[in-house]
C-alpha positions, 0 to 999 in steps of 0.5 A, spaced: 314 665 355 313 672 354 315 674 361 322 670 361 324 671 353 325 676 348 324 675 341 329 679 337 331 678 329 328 671 329 332 669 336 330 667 343 334 670 349 332 666 355 334 668 362 334 661 365 337 654 363 336 650 357 332 645 361 327 650 364 326 653 357 324 646 354 320 645 360 315 651 359 308 650 358 306 651 351 298 651 349 300 647 342 292 645 341 290 652 341 295 654 335 294 653 328 299 649 323 303 655 321 304 657 328 306 650 330 311 651 324 314 658 327 314 655 334 319 649 331 323 654 328 325 658 335 331 656 337 334 657 344 340 661 346 341 664 353 343 671 355 350 672 356 349 676 362 354 681 366 352 680 374 353 685 379 351 686 386 346 691 388 344 690 395 347 688 402 348 680 402 350 677 408 351 670 411 344 670 414 340 674 409 338 675 402 341 680 397 340 683 390 343 682 384 343 686 377 344 682 370 345 685 364 345 682 357 351 683 353 347 682 346 341 685 347 342 690 353 336 686 357 336 688 365 334 683 370 334 685 377 333 679 382 334 676 389 341 673 391 341 667 396 345 668 402 352 667 402 356 661 405 359 662 412 366 663 413 368 659 418 375 659 422 378 653 425 375 648 430 376 649 438 375 643 442 370 645 448 370 638 451 375 633 450 373 626 447 375 620 451 374 612 449 367 611 451 364 618 450 364 623 444 367 630 445 365 637 443 368 642 438 366 649 436 368 654 430 365 661 429 364 665 422 369 670 421 363 675 418 357 674 422 359 671 428 355 665 428 358 659 432 357 652 430 358 646 435 359 639 433 361 632 436 367 628 435 370 622 437 371 617 441 378 617 441 382 611 443 389 610 446 391 603 442 397 599 444 399 595 438 401 588 438 403 584 431 399 578 431 401 576 424 407 579 420 405 581 412 408 577 407 410 578 400 403 576 397 398 576 404 396 581 408 398 581 416 394 582 422 396 587 428 391 587 434 390 594 438 388 594 446 386 601 448 390 603 454 384 606 458 378 602 456 381 596 454 377 596 447 380 592 442 381 593 434 385 590 429 388 592 423 391 589 417 397 591 414 398 590 406 402 585 403 409 587 402 410 585 395 415 580 392 422 583 392 426 580 386 433 580 385 438 580 379 435 576 373 439 570 371 439 568 363 437 561 362 439 558 355 434 555 351 434 547 350 431 542 345 424 543 348 424 549 352 425 557 350 430 561 353 428 565 359 430 570 364 429 568 372 429 572 378 428 570 385 424 573 391 429 575 397 423 574 402 420 568 399 421 562 394 417 565 389 421 566 382 419 570 376 420 568 369 420 572 362 422 570 355 429 572 353 426 571 345 431 565 344 426 559 342 427 552 343 433 549 339 429 542 337 432 535 338 437 532 334 435 525 332 441 520 332 441 513 329 436 507 330 438 503 336 435 496 336 433 494 343 429 488 342 431 483 337 425 480 333 423 472 334 418 467 331 413 469 337 415 476 338 416 483 335 422 486 336 423 494 338 428 499 336 428 507 338 432 513 336 434 518 341 436 526 341 444 526 341 444 533 345 439 531 351 438 524 350 431 524 350 427 518 346 424 521 340 421 515 337 420 508 338 418 503 332 416 495 332 421 490 328 416 485 325 417 478 327 420 473 323 416 467 320 416 460 322 420 455 318 416 449 318 417 442 316 412 437 312 405 436 314 404 429 318 397 426 318 395 426 326 387 424 325 385 420 319 379 423 316 372 419 314 366 420 310 363 425 315 368 427 319 374 432 318 381 429 320 387 433 322 394 434 320 400 438 323 407 441 322 413 443 327 417 450 326 424 448 326 426 454 330 421 455 336 418 448 336 411 452 334 406 447 332 401 449 326 395 445 326 390 444 320 384 441 318 384 435 313 377 435 310 372 429 310 373 424 304 365 424 303 361 418 301 362 413 295 355 411 293 353 405 289 347 405 283 340 406 285 336 400 286 328 401 285 323 398 290 318 397 284 321 394 278 315 395 273 316 401 269 309 402 268 307 402 275 312 407 277 309 412 272 302 411 275 304 410 283 309 413 288 315 408 290 322 409 292 330 408 291 336 407 295 344 407 294 349 405 299 356 408 301 361 402 300 366 406 305 361 406 311 355 403 309 351 409 309 344 408 306 340 414 302 333 413 301 329 417 296 322 417 295 319 417 288 313 421 286 309 418 280 311 423 274 305 420 269 306 417 262 310 421 257 306 420 251 307 421 244 303 426 239 296 424 237 296 420 231 290 416 227 290 408 225 283 409 221 281 410 214 278 417 213 272 413 210 271 411 217 271 418 221 265 421 222 264 429 224 270 429 229 277 425 228 279 419 233 286 419 235 291 415 239 298 416 243 303 412 246 307 412 253 314 412 251 316 409 258 311 404 259 308 403 252 301 405 254 296 407 249 290 413 250 284 414 245 281 421 244 277 425 239 278 432 236 275 437 231 278 436 223 283 441 221 281 442 213 286 444 207 281 447 201 283 446 194 278 450 188 276 446 182 271 451 179 272 459 180 266 463 181 263 469 176 259 475 177 253 471 178 255 464 178 258 460 184 264 455 184 266 449 188 272 446 191 274 440 196 277 440 203 281 434 207 283 433 214 290 433 215 289 429 221 285 424 219 285 425 212 278 425 211 275 429 204 269 433 203 267 438 197 264 445 198 261 451 194 264 458 193 259 464 192 258 468 186 263 475 186 258 480 184 259 486 179 265 491 179 262 497 175 266 502 172 264 509 169 262 509 162 262 515 156 255 516 156 253 521 161 250 528 163 254 533 168 251 536 174 250 543 175 249 548 181 242 547 182 240 540 178 243 533 178 247 529 172 248 522 171 253 517 168 253 509 165 257 504 168 260 497 165 262 491 170 270 490 169 269 482 169 263 481 165 261 487 161 254 488 164 251 495 164 248 500 169 246 507 170 248 512 176 245 519 178 250 525 180 248 530 185 247 537 184 254 541 185 251 547 189 254 554 188 261 556 188 261 564 190 267 569 189 270 573 195 264 578 198 264 585 197 262 589 203 256 594 201 255 597 208 261 596 213 258 593 220 260 597 226 260 595 234 253 598 234 250 596 228 250 590 223 252 591 215 251 587 208 255 585 202 254 581 196 258 575 192 257 572 185 257 564 183 263 563 179 259 557 175 252 560 174 253 567 175 248 568 181 249 574 185 247 573 193 246 579 198 249 577 205 247 580 212 253 582 216 253 582 224 255 587 229 263 588 229 267 587 235 269 594 239 276 597 238 279 597 245 283 603 247 287 603 254 287 610 258 292 613 261 294 610 268 292 615 274 298 615 279 295 614 287 296 619 292 296 619 299 289 621 299 286 618 293 287 611 290 290 610 283 288 606 277 291 602 271 289 598 265 282 601 264 280 601 257 274 603 252 272 603 245 274 608 241 268 608 236 262 608 241 266 610 248 263 604 251 268 601 257 270 595 256 275 594 262 274 597 268 282 596 270 285 595 277 285 600 282 292 602 285 291 603 293 293 610 295 300 611 298 302 611 305 304 618 308 312 619 307 313 623 313 319 627 315 323 627 321 319 629 328 319 636 330 319 637 338 313 642 339 313 641 347 318 638 351 314 633 356 315 634 363 314 629 369 307 633 370 305 634 363 305 631 357 309 633 351 308 634 343 311 633 337 309 633 329 311 631 322 309 633 315 308 629 309 313 630 304 308 629 298 301 632 301 303 636 306 299 633 311 301 634 319 301 629 324 301 631 331 303 626 337 302 626 344 309 625 348 307 621 355 310 624 361 317 623 363 318 618 368 325 617 371 327 611 374 328 612 381 333 606 382 339 611 379 337 616 384 342 616 390 338 614 396 340 615 404 338 613 410 338 617 416 340 611 421 343 604 419 343 602 426 338 602 432 337 599 438 331 595 440 326 599 444 319 595 442 317 601 438 317 602 430 324 605 427 323 609 421 329 612 419 328 619 415 329 618 407 333 622 403 333 621 395 337 625 390 336 625 383 341 628 378 342 633 384 335 635 385 332 633 392 325 629 391 319 630 395 316 624 399 309 622 397 310 627 391 315 624 388 316 617 392 312 613 397 316 610 403 314 603 406 317 600 412 317 593 414 320 588 420 322 595 423 320 593 431 323 587 433 331 586 433 334 583 426 334 586 419 329 592 417 326 593 410 325 600 407 321 600 400 322 606 396 317 606 390 317 612 385 311 616 384 308 622 379 314 623 375 318 617 377 318 610 377 321 603 379 322 601 386 329 601 391 329 597 397 334 599 403 335 595 409 338 597 416 339 594 423 335 593 429 340 591 434 338 587 441 337 591 447 342 592 452 343 586 457 342 586 464 346 581 469 341 579 475 346 576 479 353 573 479 354 567 484 361 564 486 362 557 486 368 552 487 373 553 481 367 556 477 361 561 477 354 562 475 351 568 471 344 570 471 341 575 466 335 578 463 331 574 458 330 577 451 325 573 447 326 577 441 333 574 440 337 568 438 341 567 444 347 570 449 354 571 449 357 571 456 365 574 456 369 573 462 376 575 463 381 576 469 382 583 466 377 588 467 379 591 460 378 583 457 384 583 453 384 576 454 377 575 455 374 568 453 366 567 451 361 562 452 355 562 447 348 560 450 344 558 443 337 558 446 333 565 448 330 561 454 336 559 458 338 565 462 343 562 466 350 560 465 355 556 469 363 557 467 367 551 470 374 549 470 377 556 473 382 558 478 380 558 485 380 564 489 381 568 483 377 574 481 373 574 474 370 580 470 364 578 467 359 581 462 353 579 457 350 581 451 344 578 446 345 576 439 340 575 433 342 571 427 340 574 421 342 570 415 349 568 416 350 574 420 350 575 428 347 582 430 349 583 437 346 588 442 350 592 447 354 589 453 351 589 460 355 593 465 361 589 468 360 585 474 366 582 478 366 575 482 371 571 486 371 564 485 371 559 491 
């Protein structure tokens, strides 16, 4: 960079462009951090040069120029490229014709260099209008060269509509107002709003269009009083029928419904309804087993008969069992043993049953017991009334405290006398020792977290003093100040230690170190298509410098301008390889350095393919196509026949088929074509022609490519006269 730039007052003045300045290779990895920072602060500024020629410069040779900077006075002498030629007018050397190109020449007015170029061919067309252009469709004109008979077509543009004066149309009930104009050439009309909105309908009175009857609805409508259009239609509900009295037409039975009807007095409509069945009228139940007792124990049935239709209902009866009374005794209690003997009777058939039960006793006390003597009483069964006597156990003594006693002390037991509350008998009981009742402890030696202590307390009753050993005390925790994390070290919070013995009580929680807080990227080295670049960024907390390599630049070749030297060839049996020109952003790229080229399908007639793939500083793929037309056809023979002729030509196995054109004119202005769709057929007979008439014939090959036909050149024209 030192050879191309001058560092002056912290500014860089560079003689090239800014892109060239940014692409200068700088060995960044050999620089220190401070040098990198200084390199980033260098700014680009191009020298404002004054350019003056200092040597001879012509169209064919380079010259020299001196560039002097207006700011710093820097002087650079360098080579100046040759000047462009100063050409005069074109002079025609050889005139162009319909079938051959001409030659023209122009001369440089400074150095005399002569440049020759081809031009043409030039046709002298006579034009015929095939279809006149209309307002909205293009026309067609056909031109025939007066010299060679070549034909061409042009398509004059559509004329466009010729709208006349606009006429205002007033708004109606439903349509806005508008202006309308008509084309003077066609039926097209042009409309545009006038700004007057539709007036809306004016509703009239209801008009009855159909009167309602008993059977059908009526109809009424309302119409607009301005335009007469129908606005809405509504129905008129049918009137109800005026029916007479009901008449029974079918009499109902016990099981089947009957029917009745009534008739409308206006329309004669018959309304029918169902008369519900009367239902059966049954007699009382008649039992198959008249003995009631047997019905309690065995199944039977019963029936009843309808007096109207004689229908009989039979109902099976399941035995329900006896309906017994409560149990009772018919014997005296003296005759009852350990259990009661009872009986019960069925309320329906009077059948009796017998069964034994346990006694249900009711007790009566005759002599109450005392503390030491038992009592007695009697009991009787409430079911069979049997009576028995029984003994009652003695209560036992109920002692209470007496006056004569001795109090218990802290260390010795006491005693007291007791008397029964019922019989006043006496007894003595022992009182356990009370134990000491100490005062609050007095600390003699305070315990710490590393050693125990001691204290004393005194009994409130007997005055005894007791010494007590105290266990070690708990630690006194202190929370340490939190340590904040940095980019390079973890932090810590919640750590605790004892303020007395400094023992760590809680290790605390580690706070993970922070990620670097980088500023914006600084470009240290601009990447190119051949070299990587470099950029850096600095942590705003700790100053750490992060350096990153920027990959080489690879431009997408698909955005380049790619041209082929030829887009059309004639088949020769050899591979066709048109030269490729690739221009990217005004720069011509080099083959095999910036891109590679691959040709395919480039021998046979048809569509050939060129694949251009980026290389080095360029990427992507572009596909181009060019045509290989069939070879020029040759007519072998033209044979005259009666009212026809036969044409034979050279076989071409690389094509799809052949086109035979014939005409009574040598320029083929009214030529007709016949197609042969098989490439193996090399003969065509043209029938239905005039006798003794001269025809001109030519043949060409074609190949189908997709939806297109690629035609080869016409053969030389042959002449034949029919028989």
